[in-house]
ZAZARO-856373 format. One record per residue (C-alpha): residue in three letters; x, y, z. Coordinates in steps of 0.001 Angstrom, whole numbers, plus 524288, in hexadecimal, padded with zeros to 5 digits. Example, Ala and Ser with C-alpha at 12.3 -4.5 7.8 and 13.67 -1.06 7.14 Angstrom:
SITE; ala; 8300C; 7EE6C; 81E78
SITE; ser; 83566; 7FBDC; 81BE4
END
This chain:
SITE; met; B8FEC; 54F9B; EF19D
SITE; val; B9169; 55AB4; EE7E1
SITE; asp; B9B12; 55DE1; EDD1C
SITE; val; B9D06; 56C34; EE0B2
SITE; val; B9BDA; 57484; EECDC
SITE; thr; B9BED; 5832F; EEB0B
SITE; ile; B9E11; 58CF4; EF5E3
SITE; gly; B9C01; 59B82; EF49C
SITE; ser; B91EC; 5A63F; EF511
SITE; ala; B8346; 5A660; EF2CE
SITE; thr; B7C88; 5B32F; EEFAE
SITE; met; B7000; 5B8D5; EEAA7
SITE; asp; B73E9; 5C163; EDF26
SITE; val; B6C10; 5CCF2; EDA55
SITE; phe; B6FDF; 5D190; ECCB3
SITE; val; B6D7D; 5DFE1; EC9A5
SITE; glu; B6FC2; 5E670; EBC92
SITE; ser; B6DBB; 5F4BF; EB98C
SITE; asp; B6FBE; 5FC24; EACF5
SITE; asp; B744A; 607A0; EB553
SITE; ala; B80AE; 6005D; EB972
SITE; asn; B8D64; 6061F; EB478
SITE; ile; B9AAA; 5FFB8; EB2D3
SITE; val; BA550; 60942; EB6D9
SITE; ser; BB388; 60650; EB388
SITE; val; BBE96; 60C0A; EBB8B
SITE; cys; BCC53; 60B5D; EB621
SITE; lys; BD8C0; 60C43; EBE21
SITE; lys; BE6B8; 60B15; EB9C8
SITE; asp; BE756; 5FCAD; EBD2D
SITE; lys; BD917; 5F898; EBE38
SITE; asn; BCBCC; 5F9EA; EB7C4
SITE; ser; BBF79; 5F856; EC004
SITE; ser; BB116; 5F83D; EBC84
SITE; phe; BA5C6; 5FBEC; EC56A
SITE; met; B9710; 5FAAE; EC474
SITE; ser; B906B; 60779; EC7EB
SITE; tyr; B82E1; 60D42; EC988
SITE; pro; B7E9B; 61B78; ECAB2
SITE; tyr; B80B5; 61F48; ED8E4
SITE; gly; B742E; 6227E; EE047
SITE; ala; B6B5F; 61E1D; ED532
SITE; lys; B605D; 61420; ED4FE
SITE; ile; B64D6; 609BE; ECB53
SITE; glu; B5B3E; 6020C; EC31D
SITE; ile; B5D90; 5F364; EC2A8
SITE; thr; B5D7A; 5EE3A; EB4C1
SITE; asp; B5DFD; 5DFBF; EB817
SITE; phe; B5CCC; 5D800; EC4AE
SITE; ala; B5E4E; 5C9A9; EC836
SITE; thr; B6127; 5C0F1; ED3EB
SITE; ser; B68DC; 5B465; ED481
SITE; val; B7018; 5ABD3; EDE29
SITE; gly; B7EE5; 5AC64; EDD27
SITE; gly; B8BAC; 5ABB3; EE499
SITE; gly; B9784; 5A343; EE1C3
SITE; gly; B92C5; 59795; EE9A1
SITE; val; B857F; 597AB; EE2EF
SITE; asn; B89F3; 59AD1; ED524
SITE; thr; B941F; 59023; ED4A5
SITE; ala; B8B7E; 585E6; EDB19
SITE; val; B80AF; 58862; ED12F
SITE; asn; B8A88; 5879E; EC613
SITE; phe; B909A; 57AD8; ECA9F
SITE; ala; B8307; 574ED; ECC1B
SITE; asn; B7F10; 579E1; EBEAC
SITE; leu; B8B32; 57343; EB91F
SITE; gly; B86C0; 5664D; EBED1
SITE; phe; B8E57; 5656F; ECB95
SITE; lys; B882F; 56185; ED875
SITE; thr; B8A5D; 56DFD; EE019
SITE; asn; B8960; 572A8; EEE1C
SITE; ala; B8A26; 5810F; EF1EE
SITE; ile; B8F7C; 58623; EFEC7
SITE; val; B8A2A; 593EA; F005D
SITE; lys; B8531; 59BC9; F0BEC
SITE; ile; B787B; 5A366; F0B94
SITE; gly; B6F58; 5AA04; F1525
SITE; asp; B610C; 5A724; F17A0
SITE; asp; B5AC7; 5B227; F0FF9
SITE; ile; B5425; 5B507; F031C
SITE; tyr; B611B; 5B45A; EFBE1
SITE; ser; B6465; 5A6FA; F016D
SITE; gln; B5755; 5A221; EFC4B
SITE; gly; B5BA6; 5A68A; EEED3
SITE; val; B6870; 59F07; EF00C
SITE; leu; B61A9; 5928C; EF46F
SITE; lys; B5754; 593CC; EE9D2
SITE; ala; B61D9; 59567; EDF72
SITE; phe; B68D7; 58924; EE41B
SITE; ser; B5C00; 58194; EE443
SITE; lys; B5B57; 58351; ED584
SITE; thr; B6880; 57C6A; ED3DE
SITE; ser; B6E4F; 56F5D; ED7B6
SITE; val; B77CE; 575E0; EE148
SITE; ser; B775F; 56FD6; EEED7
SITE; thr; B73C9; 5798F; EF98F
SITE; glu; B771F; 570DE; F0527
SITE; ser; B837E; 5789D; F0840
SITE; ile; B7D3F; 58627; F07D7
SITE; val; B7E2B; 58D61; F14C1
SITE; gln; B7354; 5967F; F1942
SITE; asp; B755D; 5A067; F2427
SITE; pro; B695D; 5A8A1; F27A4
SITE; ala; B7214; 5B289; F2E86
SITE; ile; B78F0; 5B66B; F21CF
SITE; ser; B735A; 5BBFA; F1542
SITE; thr; B7502; 5B4FF; F084E
SITE; gly; B7EBF; 5BB11; EFEE9
SITE; phe; B78FE; 5C555; EF5E0
SITE; ser; B7E78; 5CC71; EE9FF
SITE; ile; B7A19; 5D788; EE144
SITE; ile; B803C; 5D660; ED3D5
SITE; leu; B80EE; 5E2F1; ECC0C
SITE; thr; B8251; 5DF0D; EBDD1
SITE; ser; B8748; 5E7EE; EB324
SITE; phe; B83FA; 5E935; EA4BD
SITE; gln; B913E; 5E2E6; EA22A
SITE; gly; B8D03; 5D671; EA925
SITE; asp; B965B; 5D7C4; EB497
SITE; arg; B91DB; 5DA07; EC276
SITE; thr; B947C; 5E012; ECFAD
SITE; val; B9029; 5D816; EDB76
SITE; leu; B8B87; 5DD8B; EE87C
SITE; ala; B8CF5; 5D1CF; EF17C
SITE; his; B87DA; 5CF2E; EFF30
SITE; arg; B8F3E; 5C302; F036B
SITE; gly; B8641; 5BF31; F0E9C
SITE; ala; B872A; 5B0BF; F11F0
SITE; asn; B9140; 5AEB3; F0736
SITE; ala; B9B88; 5B542; F0FC4
SITE; lys; B9811; 5AD02; F1BA9
SITE; ile; B9AEE; 59F01; F1778
SITE; arg; BA1E2; 59830; F22A3
SITE; lys; BA8F7; 58B37; F23E3
SITE; gly; B9D5D; 5855B; F2B1F
SITE; asp; B94B2; 58866; F1F62
SITE; ile; B9C94; 57FF3; F161D
SITE; asp; B97F3; 5725C; F1266
SITE; phe; BA56D; 56C2B; F1246
SITE; asn; B9FD3; 55EA9; F0FC0
SITE; ala; B9A16; 5637E; F02F2
SITE; ile; BA775; 568C5; EFF09
SITE; lys; BADEC; 55BE6; F02B1
SITE; glu; BA4B8; 5540C; EFA17
SITE; ala; BA518; 55D53; EEE6E
SITE; lys; BAE16; 55C35; EE2B8
SITE; leu; BAFAD; 56AFC; EE171
SITE; leu; BAF07; 5765B; EEAE3
SITE; tyr; BACB8; 5833C; EE3EB
SITE; ile; BAFF4; 58F04; EEC64
SITE; ala; BA9EB; 59BC6; EE7D2
SITE; pro; BAF12; 5A884; EEDBA
SITE; leu; BAC75; 5A942; EFC5A
SITE; asn; BAAC5; 5B6A3; F025A
SITE; gly; BAC0F; 5BC84; F0FDD
SITE; glu; BACE4; 5B30B; F1B3F
SITE; ser; BA9B6; 5A7B0; F1224
SITE; asn; BB770; 5A883; F0CA4
SITE; arg; BBCC3; 5A36F; F1992
SITE; ile; BB802; 595A9; F168A
SITE; leu; BBF73; 594F0; F09BB
SITE; asp; BCB5E; 58E46; F0F99
SITE; asp; BC327; 583FE; F1672
SITE; ile; BBB4D; 58001; F0A92
SITE; val; BC69F; 57F56; F00E1
SITE; phe; BCEFE; 5777F; F0A6F
SITE; phe; BC3B3; 56E45; F0D24
SITE; ala; BC0E5; 56C5A; EFEB7
SITE; arg; BCF37; 569A8; EFBB2
SITE; glu; BD044; 55FD9; F06DB
SITE; asn; BC444; 558B2; F01CE
SITE; asn; BC85E; 5589E; EF375
SITE; thr; BBD94; 561C5; EEF26
SITE; phe; BC166; 5697C; EE310
SITE; val; BC187; 57827; EE608
SITE; cys; BBE46; 58375; EDCFB
SITE; phe; BC112; 59092; EE34E
SITE; asn; BBB3B; 59CEA; EDD8D
SITE; ala; BC303; 5A70A; EE4FB
SITE; gly; BBC19; 5B336; EE9B9
SITE; thr; BC18B; 5C04C; EEDF1
SITE; thr; BBFB6; 5BD68; EFC7D
SITE; ser; BC956; 5B217; EFB8B
SITE; ile; BD28C; 5B95C; EF290
SITE; lys; BD34A; 5C549; EFB65
SITE; lys; BD8CD; 5BCD8; F0647
SITE; gly; BE579; 5BC39; EFEA9
SITE; phe; BEC59; 5B24C; EF629
SITE; asn; BF230; 5AA9D; F018C
SITE; tyr; BE470; 5A7CA; F0689
SITE; leu; BDF44; 5A537; EF8E2
SITE; lys; BEA76; 59BFD; EF5BF
SITE; val; BE606; 592B1; F006D
SITE; ile; BD8AE; 591CD; EF9F8
SITE; leu; BDE93; 5909F; EEC60
SITE; glu; BE6DE; 5851E; EF0B8
SITE; asn; BDA7B; 57D75; EF3B7
SITE; ala; BD2CE; 580EA; EE77B
SITE; asp; BD2F6; 57914; EDADC
SITE; ile; BCCE0; 583EC; ED2A7
SITE; val; BCE3C; 59272; ED581
SITE; val; BC629; 59C8D; ECE36
SITE; met; BC80E; 5AB52; ECED3
SITE; asn; BC536; 5B6BB; EC60D
SITE; lys; BD09C; 5BF0A; EC179
SITE; asp; BCE64; 5C9B0; ECB90
SITE; glu; BCE07; 5BFC3; ED699
SITE; ala; BDA53; 5B92C; ED175
SITE; ala; BE12E; 5C663; ED10A
SITE; met; BDCF6; 5C925; EDF08
SITE; ala; BE179; 5BBC1; EE3A4
SITE; thr; BEEB1; 5BBBC; EDCEA
SITE; lys; BF1A5; 5CA67; EDD4E
SITE; ile; BF478; 5C959; ECEBD
SITE; glu; BEE12; 5D3DC; EC680
SITE; val; BEB67; 5D159; EB820
SITE; arg; BF28F; 5DC13; EB0F1
SITE; pro; BED25; 5E1DF; EA453
SITE; asp; BEFAF; 5D831; E9969
SITE; thr; BF611; 5DE29; E8D66
SITE; arg; BF518; 5D170; E85F1
SITE; asn; BE9EF; 5CD5C; E7D1E
SITE; ser; BDE70; 5CC49; E8674
SITE; lys; BD6A0; 5C369; E7D78
SITE; phe; BD54A; 5B4EE; E8002
SITE; ser; BE230; 5B185; E798F
SITE; glu; BED83; 5A84A; E7B39
SITE; asp; BF380; 5B1B1; E84F1
SITE; phe; BE813; 5AF33; E8DD1
SITE; ile; BEB54; 5B0E0; E9C45
SITE; his; BF083; 5BD54; EA231
SITE; pro; BFD82; 5BAE4; EA937
SITE; asp; BF819; 5C0CC; EB5CA
SITE; ile; BECF2; 5B6ED; EB5BC
SITE; val; BF706; 5AC37; EB3B5
SITE; glu; BFDEF; 5B0FC; EBFFB
SITE; met; BF0FF; 5B0DF; EC743
SITE; phe; BEF20; 5A2A5; EC387
SITE; lys; BFCA5; 59EF0; EC81F
SITE; lys; BFA77; 5A53A; ED554
SITE; leu; BECC8; 59FDF; ED772
SITE; lys; BF02B; 591E4; ED3AB
SITE; val; BF64C; 58CE7; EE03C
SITE; lys; BF3FE; 57E44; EDE21
SITE; asp; BF682; 57594; ED25F
SITE; tyr; BE8CE; 56FD5; ED211
SITE; gln; BE1E5; 57CF7; ED0F3
SITE; val; BDB07; 58375; EC593
SITE; ile; BDA6F; 59245; EC68C
SITE; val; BD042; 599F6; EBED8
SITE; ile; BD029; 5A8B4; EBCF4
SITE; thr; BC486; 5AF14; EB654
SITE; asp; BC672; 5BBE6; EAF0E
SITE; gly; BB903; 5C127; EAB77
SITE; gly; BB790; 5C3BB; E9CFD
SITE; asn; BC53F; 5BE7D; E9A6D
SITE; gly; BC115; 5B0C6; E9E0C
SITE; ala; BC762; 5A7B1; EA7ED
SITE; tyr; BD492; 5A161; EAA49
SITE; ala; BD8DC; 594F4; EB12A
SITE; phe; BE5C2; 58EFC; EB562
SITE; asp; BE880; 5810B; EB994
SITE; gly; BF745; 581E8; EBAFD
SITE; gln; BFA2D; 57C96; EAD78
SITE; tyr; BF144; 5847B; EA4B7
SITE; phe; BEAF6; 591CA; EA40A
SITE; tyr; BDD3F; 5926C; E9E70
SITE; arg; BD550; 59DCC; E9975
SITE; cys; BC715; 59DA7; E957A
SITE; pro; BBFDA; 5A94D; E8FA3
SITE; ile; BB267; 5AD3A; E9459
SITE; phe; BA6EE; 5A6AC; E8DC9
SITE; glu; B9F98; 5B1E8; E8785
SITE; ser; B91D8; 5B4EB; E8C3D
SITE; gln; B88F7; 5C057; E8F14
SITE; val; B8C5C; 5C5F3; E9C74
SITE; val; B809B; 5C922; EA4F9
SITE; ser; B86EB; 5C79D; EB260
SITE; thr; B9431; 5C25B; EB66E
SITE; leu; B8F9D; 5BE3E; EC404
SITE; gly; B921F; 5AFC3; EC640
SITE; ala; B9B17; 5AE5E; EBA84
SITE; gly; BA6F4; 5ABA9; EC303
SITE; asp; B9FBD; 5A15F; ECAFE
SITE; ala; B9AE7; 59AC9; EBE98
SITE; phe; BA877; 59AEA; EB8A3
SITE; ala; BAFCF; 5958F; EC46C
SITE; ser; BA612; 58AE7; EC7DD
SITE; thr; BA461; 586A8; EB9BB
SITE; phe; BB327; 585C0; EB838
SITE; cys; BB3D5; 57C94; EC3EA
SITE; ala; BA879; 57479; EBF09
SITE; ala; BADC8; 573F1; EB129
SITE; leu; BBAE4; 56E87; EB5B3
SITE; ser; BB36A; 56276; EB9DD
SITE; lys; BAB43; 56252; EAD6F
SITE; thr; BB70B; 563BA; EA45A
SITE; glu; BC06C; 55AEF; EABCE
SITE; ala; BC88A; 56685; EB098
SITE; asp; BC9D7; 56D45; EA367
SITE; ile; BCCDC; 57B0A; EA852
SITE; gly; BCB15; 581CC; E9B3E
SITE; lys; BBDCD; 57BAD; E98E3
SITE; ala; BB9CA; 57EA1; EA6D8
SITE; leu; BBCDE; 58D04; EA47F
SITE; met; BB45E; 58CC4; E984B
SITE; tyr; BA901; 58652; E9F7D
SITE; ala; BAA3B; 59068; EAA53
SITE; ser; BAA63; 59BBD; EA0C9
SITE; val; B9E4D; 596F1; E99A4
SITE; asn; B969A; 59527; EA63C
SITE; ser; B9B12; 5A252; EAB61
SITE; ala; B9670; 5A890; E9EB3
SITE; gly; B890F; 5A2A2; EA0F4
SITE; val; B883B; 5A8EF; EAE5C
SITE; val; B8C15; 5B69F; EA9FD
SITE; ser; B8198; 5B64B; E9F88
SITE; glu; B76BA; 5B689; EA9C5
SITE; phe; B730D; 5BD5B; EB66E
SITE; gly; B75C1; 5B4DF; EC256
SITE; ala; B81F7; 5ADB7; EC681
SITE; thr; B7C7B; 5A018; EC3CA
SITE; lys; B7425; 5A314; EB7F4
SITE; gly; B7A20; 59F61; EAB06
SITE; leu; B81A8; 593DC; EB0A1
SITE; leu; B8380; 588DF; EA6CE
SITE; thr; B846E; 57A29; EA7DB
SITE; phe; B9041; 572DD; EA28D
SITE; asp; B8847; 56EC5; E96A9
SITE; glu; B84A6; 57CED; E93F7
SITE; ile; B92B9; 58166; E95A2
SITE; glu; B978E; 57706; E8C45
SITE; gln; B8D24; 57AD5; E8267
SITE; lys; B91C3; 5890D; E8322
SITE; leu; B9FB4; 584A6; E80AA
SITE; lys; B9B6C; 57C33; E754B
SITE; glu; B948F; 587FA; E6F52
SITE; asn; BA0F4; 59028; E70E9
SITE; pro; BAC11; 58787; E6BCF
SITE; asn; BB571; 5930E; E6ACF
SITE; tyr; BB4C7; 595A2; E795F
SITE; lys; BC19C; 59028; E7EAD
SITE; phe; BCB2B; 5913B; E89E8
SITE; leu; BD9D7; 59307; E88A1
SITE; gln; BE436; 58B43; E8FC3
SITE; lys; BF2D8; 58CF3; E9160
SITE; ser; BFD2C; 58651; E9979
SITE; val; C0470; 58E2E; EA3BC
SITE; asn; C105A; 58E14; E9AD5
SITE; glu; C08E1; 5940D; E8F6C
SITE; asn; C023C; 59F81; E961F
END
C-alpha cells in the first residue's frame, strides 16, 4: 500500500542552450507574444547541454517520494534506450515501479528543451508512449489502496481514460488532485466540469484557466504590486466558475506574480519565492505536487501549503533538470525560517 499514486508522462529530456538564441517580442493591439528564434539556415553552436528524465508522472512521483511519501508511478514507456534512462532514474529513488507499463512497439517519450538566457524555455515534445496509455494499462488496485491520486496532464489518446480513473478514485474514497492540461481543457468546459466535480484539488496556470473558463484577464490599471488589493477581478471570476463543488480547493499559478487559491470561503495569494532562474521546466509539477503534499503536512493550511510549494518550485528553477533542486520538508521549512518576511495574504470572499 502506498500513500500516493501519480499518473502522467515519462520522458527523456535533452536541455540545449545557445548564446545565439534570440527572444523576439511581437505586439498586437490586444496581445503581446514572445518567440525564441535562431538565424535561419545557420549552424548554431550549443553553449550548454544536459540530459535528464522528466514528464509530469515522473517529476511528481519523485517529488512526493522526496517529501517522504510512499509513492507509486503509473507511466507508459517503450523498450528502448530512453526507457532505460527512465527506469534507471527511478531506481535511484524510493518510487515503486510495479505499475509502470512497457510496450516495445511504442517509443518512449522524448523532449528537446531549448532554454533561453532569461531562464524560460521552449519544448519540442515527442509524446510517444505517453499518448498511448489505455484503461487496461492502469493499476486500479494501486489507486484504490492509495490515499491520494495525483493526475498530471494526459495527452493524446491517454486523455480518454481520465473519466474512468477519477470516477474510480472518487468511488473508492481516494483523494484526487487534478493538474489540468490543455488536451482536457480543449474538450470544452462541459467535459471538464465532469472531471472537476470528482477532484478535491484542481491546479491550473493562468493561461489554462483562461482557456477553460473563456475569461480573459484584462489589463489591470490598479497597483500591480503585492498589495491589499491582491486578486484581479477576472481571476476571481475564474475561481468561481472552476469551483463546482464545495469541498474543492482551486489553485491558479501566475508565473512571476505568484499563485492564488480559493476554497469557497477565502482567497489566498502567495508571491514567488525569489531564486536564480536557470530553467523553468518542472516548476509547475513541483509546485502542484508540493501543494498537495503540504496540505497533509500542515493540516490543510492552504496559505502555508502555497508557501511550501513556492519554495520547492524555486529550488527546481534554480537548476537544470525537472527533478533537480527538489527540497525535503525540513529543507523547505529551513528556507522559510531564514526568510521570516515571506508571507501569504488571505481574504474572505466578502472582503475581496
